[in-house]
BAKE-172992 format. One line per 10 residues: their letters; for each residue x, y, z of N, C-alpha, C. Coordinates in Angstrom, 2 decimals, padded with zeros to 5 digits, always signed. Layout:
BAKE-172992
A = X:Y:Z:X:Y:Z:X:Y:Z | ... $
//
This chain:
BAKE-172992
MLSRLLKEHQ = +009.82:-096.26:+013.42:+010.01:-095.28:+014.42:+010.92:-094.18:+013.89 | +011.92:-094.52:+013.26:+012.84:-093.57:+012.70:+012.16:-092.74:+011.62 | +011.36:-093.35:+010.84:+010.69:-092.60:+009.79:+009.66:-091.67:+010.41 | +009.03:-092.15:+011.53:+008.10:-091.28:+012.21:+008.82:-090.09:+012.81 | +009.93:-090.32:+013.41:+010.74:-089.25:+013.98:+011.19:-088.29:+012.88 | +011.55:-088.87:+011.77:+011.99:-088.04:+010.65:+010.83:-087.17:+010.16 | +009.64:-087.76:+010.06:+008.48:-087.02:+009.61:+008.13:-085.93:+010.62 | +008.18:-086.24:+011.90:+007.88:-085.25:+012.93:+008.90:-084.11:+012.88 | +010.14:-084.53:+012.72:+011.19:-083.51:+012.62:+010.97:-082.63:+011.41 | +010.65:-083.23:+010.29:+010.41:-082.45:+009.09:+009.18:-081.56:+009.24 $
AKQSERKELQ = +008.16:-082.05:+009.92:+006.96:-081.27:+010.14:+007.28:-080.07:+011.03 | +008.04:-080.33:+012.12:+008.42:-079.22:+013.00:+009.30:-078.21:+012.26 | +010.18:-078.73:+011.45:+011.04:-077.86:+010.65:+010.20:-077.02:+009.70 | +009.21:-077.65:+009.11:+008.34:-076.95:+008.18:+007.55:-075.87:+008.93 | +007.03:-076.23:+010.13:+006.28:-075.25:+010.93:+007.20:-074.09:+011.33 | +008.41:-074.43:+011.73:+009.36:-073.38:+012.12:+009.69:-072.47:+010.94 | +009.85:-073.06:+009.76:+010.14:-072.27:+008.59:+008.97:-071.35:+008.27 | +007.75:-071.91:+008.35:+006.57:-071.10:+008.09:+006.45:-069.97:+009.12 | +006.68:-070.34:+010.40:+006.63:-069.33:+011.45:+007.70:-068.26:+011.22 | +008.88:-068.73:+010.87:+009.98:-067.79:+010.61:+009.67:-066.92:+009.39 $
ERRRREAITA = +009.08:-067.52:+008.37:+008.72:-066.77:+007.16:+007.62:-065.75:+007.50 | +006.62:-066.16:+008.29:+005.56:-065.26:+008.68:+006.11:-064.10:+009.51 | +007.01:-064.43:+010.45:+007.62:-063.38:+011.27:+008.47:-062.43:+010.41 | +009.17:-063.03:+009.43:+009.99:-062.21:+008.53:+009.09:-061.26:+007.74 | +007.95:-061.75:+007.21:+007.02:-060.90:+006.47:+006.43:-059.82:+007.39 | +006.09:-060.19:+008.62:+005.57:-059.20:+009.57:+006.62:-058.13:+009.89 | +007.87:-058.59:+010.04:+008.96:-057.64:+010.31:+009.16:-056.71:+009.12 | +009.10:-057.26:+007.91:+009.25:-056.43:+006.71:+008.10:-055.44:+006.63 | +006.88:-055.91:+006.90:+005.71:-055.02:+006.86:+005.85:-053.93:+007.92 | +006.25:-054.32:+009.13:+006.41:-053.33:+010.20:+007.52:-052.33:+009.85 $
ATCLTEALVD = +008.63:-052.83:+009.30:+009.73:-051.95:+008.91:+009.29:-051.00:+007.80 | +008.49:-051.52:+006.86:+007.99:-050.69:+005.77:+007.05:-049.61:+006.32 | +006.17:-049.99:+007.23:+005.26:-049.01:+007.83:+006.04:-047.95:+008.61 | +007.05:-048.40:+009.37:+007.88:-047.47:+010.13:+008.62:-046.51:+009.19 | +009.19:-047.07:+008.14:+009.93:-046.24:+007.18:+008.99:-045.22:+006.52 | +007.81:-045.68:+006.12:+006.85:-044.77:+005.51:+006.41:-043.68:+006.48 | +006.20:-044.04:+007.73:+005.80:-043.05:+008.74:+006.91:-042.03:+008.96 | +008.16:-042.51:+009.04:+009.29:-041.59:+009.22:+009.45:-040.66:+008.02 | +009.34:-041.24:+006.83:+009.48:-040.44:+005.61:+008.35:-039.42:+005.52 | +007.13:-039.86:+005.84:+006.01:-038.93:+005.82:+006.23:-037.79:+006.82 $
HLNVGVAQAY = +006.70:-038.15:+008.00:+006.97:-037.12:+009.02:+008.04:-036.14:+008.53 | +009.10:-036.68:+007.93:+010.15:-035.82:+007.40:+009.65:-034.99:+006.23 | +008.83:-035.61:+005.37:+008.30:-034.89:+004.22:+007.42:-033.72:+004.64 | +006.67:-033.89:+005.71:+005.85:-032.79:+006.20:+006.75:-031.63:+006.61 | +007.82:-031.92:+007.33:+008.76:-030.87:+007.73:+009.43:-030.22:+006.54 | +009.85:-031.04:+005.59:+010.51:-030.52:+004.39:+009.52:-029.68:+003.57 | +008.30:-030.16:+003.44:+007.29:-029.41:+002.69:+007.01:-028.07:+003.37 | +006.92:-028.08:+004.69:+006.69:-026.83:+005.41:+007.88:-025.88:+005.23 | +009.10:-026.42:+005.29:+010.29:-025.60:+005.08:+010.28:-025.01:+003.66 | +009.87:-025.78:+002.68:+009.80:-025.31:+001.30:+008.78:-024.18:+001.18 $
VNQRKLDHEV = +007.61:-024.37:+001.78:+006.58:-023.33:+001.74:+007.09:-022.06:+002.42 | +007.74:-022.23:+003.57:+008.30:-021.07:+004.28:+009.36:-020.36:+003.44 | +010.19:-021.13:+002.77:+011.24:-020.56:+001.93:+010.63:-019.75:+000.79 | +009.57:-020.27:+000.18:+008.90:-019.54:-000.90:+008.30:-018.24:-000.38 | +007.70:-018.30:+000.81:+007.14:-017.08:+001.41:+008.24:-016.07:+001.68 | +009.36:-016.55:+002.22:+010.48:-015.65:+002.50:+011.02:-015.02:+001.21 | +011.14:-015.82:+000.17:+011.61:-015.28:-001.11:+010.68:-014.19:-001.62 | +009.38:-014.43:-001.50:+008.40:-013.42:-001.93:+008.53:-012.16:-001.08 | +008.67:-012.32:+000.22:+008.82:-011.16:+001.11:+010.10:-010.38:+000.81 | +011.18:-011.10:+000.50:+012.45:-010.44:+000.17:+012.29:-009.60:-001.09 $
KTLQLQAAQF = +011.64:-010.16:-002.10:+011.43:-009.40:-003.34:+010.58:-008.16:-003.09 | +009.53:-008.33:-002.30:+008.67:-007.20:-001.97:+009.45:-006.13:-001.22 | +010.24:-006.57:-000.26:+011.04:-005.63:+000.53:+012.06:-004.90:-000.35 | +012.67:-005.62:-001.28:+013.63:-004.99:-002.18:+012.96:-003.92:-003.04 | +011.78:-004.22:-003.54:+011.04:-003.23:-004.34:+010.68:-002.01:-003.50 | +010.21:-002.26:-002.29:+009.84:-001.15:-001.41:+011.06:-000.32:-001.03 | +012.19:-000.99:-000.79:+013.42:-000.26:-000.45:+013.87:+000.61:-001.63 | +013.76:+000.08:-002.83:+014.14:+000.86:-004.02:+013.22:+002.06:-004.18 | +011.92:+001.86:-003.97:+010.98:+002.98:-004.08:+011.26:+004.01:-003.00 | +011.56:+003.54:-001.79:+011.85:+004.46:-000.70:+013.13:+005.25:-000.98 $
AKQTGQWISM = +014.13:+004.58:-001.53:+015.38:+005.27:-001.87:+015.13:+006.34:-002.93 | +014.30:+006.01:-003.91:+013.97:+006.98:-004.96:+013.22:+008.17:-004.36 | +012.25:+007.88:-003.52:+011.47:+008.96:-002.89:+012.36:+009.80:-001.98 | +013.26:+009.16:-001.25:+014.17:+009.89:-000.38:+015.06:+010.81:-001.20 | +015.54:+010.33:-002.33:+016.34:+011.17:-003.22:+015.55:+012.39:-003.70 | +014.28:+012.17:-004.01:+013.44:+013.30:-004.43:+013.27:+014.30:-003.29 | +013.06:+013.77:-002.08:+012.91:+014.66:-000.93:+014.17:+015.46:-000.68 | +015.31:+014.80:-000.78:+016.59:+015.49:-000.58:+016.75:+016.60:-001.61 | +016.40:+016.29:-002.86:+016.49:+017.29:-003.92:+015.57:+018.47:-003.63 | +014.35:+018.18:-003.16:+013.41:+019.25:-002.85:+013.94:+020.12:-001.70 $
VENFNQTLKE = +014.51:+019.49:-000.68:+015.03:+020.24:+000.46:+016.22:+021.11:+000.03 | +017.09:+020.56:-000.82:+018.22:+021.35:-001.32:+017.74:+022.54:-002.14 | +016.74:+022.33:-002.98:+016.17:+023.43:-003.76:+015.53:+024.47:-002.83 | +014.84:+024.01:-001.80:+014.22:+024.91:-000.84:+015.29:+025.73:-000.11 | +016.37:+025.06:+000.31:+017.47:+025.78:+000.97:+018.08:+026.83:+000.04 | +018.27:+026.46:-001.22:+018.83:+027.41:-002.18:+017.90:+028.61:-002.36 | +016.61:+028.34:-002.43:+015.64:+029.42:-002.57:+015.65:+030.33:-001.35 | +015.75:+029.71:-000.16:+015.83:+030.52:+001.06:+017.08:+031.40:+001.06 | +018.19:+030.85:+000.58:+019.42:+031.65:+000.50:+019.22:+032.82:-000.46 | +018.57:+032.55:-001.59:+018.33:+033.61:-002.56:+017.41:+034.68:-001.98 $
IGDVENWARS = +016.39:+034.25:-001.24:+015.49:+035.21:-000.61:+016.28:+036.06:+000.39 | +017.16:+035.42:+001.16:+017.99:+036.16:+002.09:+018.88:+037.15:+001.37 | +019.43:+036.75:+000.21:+020.27:+037.66:-000.58:+019.44:+038.85:-001.08 | +018.22:+038.59:-001.53:+017.36:+039.67:-002.02:+017.00:+040.59:-000.87 | +016.74:+040.02:+000.30:+016.40:+040.84:+001.45:+017.58:+041.73:+001.84 | +018.77:+041.17:+001.86:+019.97:+041.98:+002.15:+020.17:+043.06:+001.10 | +019.94:+042.71:-000.16:+020.08:+043.68:-001.24:+019.07:+044.82:-001.06 | +017.82:+044.43:-000.69:+016.78:+045.45:-000.50:+017.15:+046.36:+000.67 | +017.66:+045.81:+001.75:+018.09:+046.64:+002.88:+019.21:+047.59:+002.47 | +020.13:+047.06:+001.70:+021.25:+047.89:+001.24:+020.76:+049.03:+000.36 $
IEMDMRTIAT = +019.86:+048.73:-000.57:+019.29:+049.76:-001.45:+018.52:+050.78:-000.61 | +017.74:+050.29:+000.35:+016.97:+051.20:+001.20:+017.89:+052.13:+001.98 | +018.97:+051.58:+002.53:+019.91:+052.41:+003.29:+020.59:+053.43:+002.36 | +020.96:+052.99:+001.16:+021.56:+053.92:+000.20:+020.58:+055.04:-000.16 | +019.31:+054.68:-000.36:+018.30:+055.69:-000.70:+018.10:+056.67:+000.45 | +018.08:+056.19:+001.66:+017.97:+057.08:+002.81:+019.17:+058.01:+002.91 | +020.34:+057.44:+002.64:+021.55:+058.26:+002.67:+021.47:+059.36:+001.63 | +021.06:+059.01:+000.43:+020.94:+059.99:-000.65:+019.89:+061.04:-000.30 | +018.74:+060.57:+000.23:+017.68:+061.50:+000.59:+018.14:+062.46:+001.68 | +018.83:+061.97:+002.66:+019.33:+062.83:+003.73:+020.36:+063.81:+003.19 $
ALDYVYKGQL = +021.23:+063.31:+002.32:+022.25:+064.19:+001.74:+021.59:+065.29:+000.91 | +020.59:+064.92:+000.10:+019.89:+065.93:-000.71:+019.15:+066.93:+000.18 | +018.53:+066.42:+001.23:+017.84:+067.29:+002.17:+018.83:+068.24:+002.84 | +019.97:+067.73:+003.20:+021.02:+068.53:+003.84:+021.51:+069.63:+002.90 | +021.73:+069.24:+001.64:+022.20:+070.21:+000.64:+021.11:+071.25:+000.37 | +019.86:+070.83:+000.23:+018.76:+071.73:-000.05:+018.60:+072.74:+001.09 | +018.64:+072.27:+002.33:+018.52:+073.17:+003.47:+019.70:+074.13:+003.53 | +020.85:+073.67:+003.17:+022.04:+074.53:+003.15:+021.92:+075.61:+002.12 | +021.33:+075.32:+000.95:+021.15:+076.31:-000.10:+020.10:+077.33:+000.31 | +019.05:+076.88:+000.94:+018.01:+077.80:+001.38:+018.55:+078.76:+002.44 $
QSSTSPAPPP = +019.29:+078.27:+003.34:+019.83:+079.10:+004.42:+020.87:+080.09:+003.91 | +021.67:+079.68:+002.96:+022.69:+080.60:+002.44:+022.06:+081.69:+001.58 | +020.93:+081.44:+000.95:+020.31:+082.44:+000.10:+019.45:+083.42:+000.91 | +018.92:+083.06:+002.01:+018.06:+083.95:+002.79:+018.85:+084.74:+003.81 | +019.33:+084.15:+004.74:+020.09:+084.86:+005.77:+021.02:+083.88:+006.46 | +022.02:+084.50:+007.09:+022.88:+083.58:+007.80:+022.09:+082.97:+008.96 | +022.06:+081.71:+008.99:+021.32:+081.00:+010.03:+022.28:+080.11:+010.79 | +021.80:+079.65:+011.89:+022.68:+078.75:+012.64:+022.95:+077.49:+011.83 | +024.03:+076.86:+012.10:+024.35:+075.65:+011.32:+023.29:+074.56:+011.56 | +023.08:+073.72:+010.56:+022.06:+072.67:+010.70:+022.51:+071.65:+011.75 $
PPPRWPWLLP = +021.54:+070.97:+012.33:+021.93:+069.95:+013.30:+022.70:+068.83:+012.60 | +023.57:+068.18:+013.33:+024.33:+067.09:+012.68:+023.39:+065.96:+012.28 | +023.70:+065.32:+011.21:+022.83:+064.21:+010.77:+022.86:+063.06:+011.78 | +021.84:+062.28:+011.70:+021.76:+061.13:+012.62:+022.80:+060.08:+012.31 | +023.24:+060.05:+011.11:+024.24:+059.06:+010.72:+025.53:+059.78:+010.36 | +026.61:+059.46:+011.03:+027.86:+060.18:+010.78:+028.39:+059.94:+009.37 | +028.05:+058.91:+008.73:+028.57:+058.64:+007.39:+027.89:+059.53:+006.35 | +026.87:+060.29:+006.79:+026.18:+061.19:+005.87:+026.80:+062.58:+005.83 | +027.81:+062.81:+006.60:+028.46:+064.11:+006.59:+029.07:+064.36:+005.22 | +029.11:+065.62:+004.79:+029.64:+065.91:+003.45:+031.04:+065.37:+003.28 $
SALAGAS = +031.85:+065.38:+004.32:+033.22:+064.86:+004.17:+033.18:+063.35:+003.92 | +032.23:+062.65:+004.58:+032.11:+061.21:+004.36:+031.59:+060.91:+002.98 | +030.64:+061.76:+002.49:+030.10:+061.56:+001.15:+031.13:+061.84:+000.10 | +031.96:+062.86:+000.32:+032.99:+063.17:-000.66:+034.03:+062.06:-000.70 | +034.31:+061.46:+000.46:+035.28:+060.35:+000.49:+034.73:+059.10:-000.14 | +033.39:+058.93:-000.13:+032.76:+057.73:-000.70:+032.79:+057.78:-002.20 | +032.85:+058.97:-002.80:+032.82:+059.10:-004.25:+034.09:+058.74:-004.82 $
//
């Protein structure tokens, strides 16, 4: 009876060990599957982040090149506008110079006309004095003071 009890006990112990070993293997398999699933899930996120980072790096390089080209073009535009402004100033200076020359020529022409009429009148007969010039600075006293 004791040996039978011992055998039954050993058999139950053996069954329990096998059951425990089977459960342990199932737990290890389940833990391995869970770990692999978690790692795969994380790897997908990490891989997507890596792809996004590469895209961002490419976009940054492209943007830097475009910004450099834009800065260069902007510098050229600024230079062109400055040259245009300088040319406009020069044109304004030439226009003022031309006006000044034109006014001087009119002054000279009026003065010569005034002198010529004065000589004609003094050689023919005493005539009434000539009308005053339209510009007071053309009077002989003003011309003599300008010299």
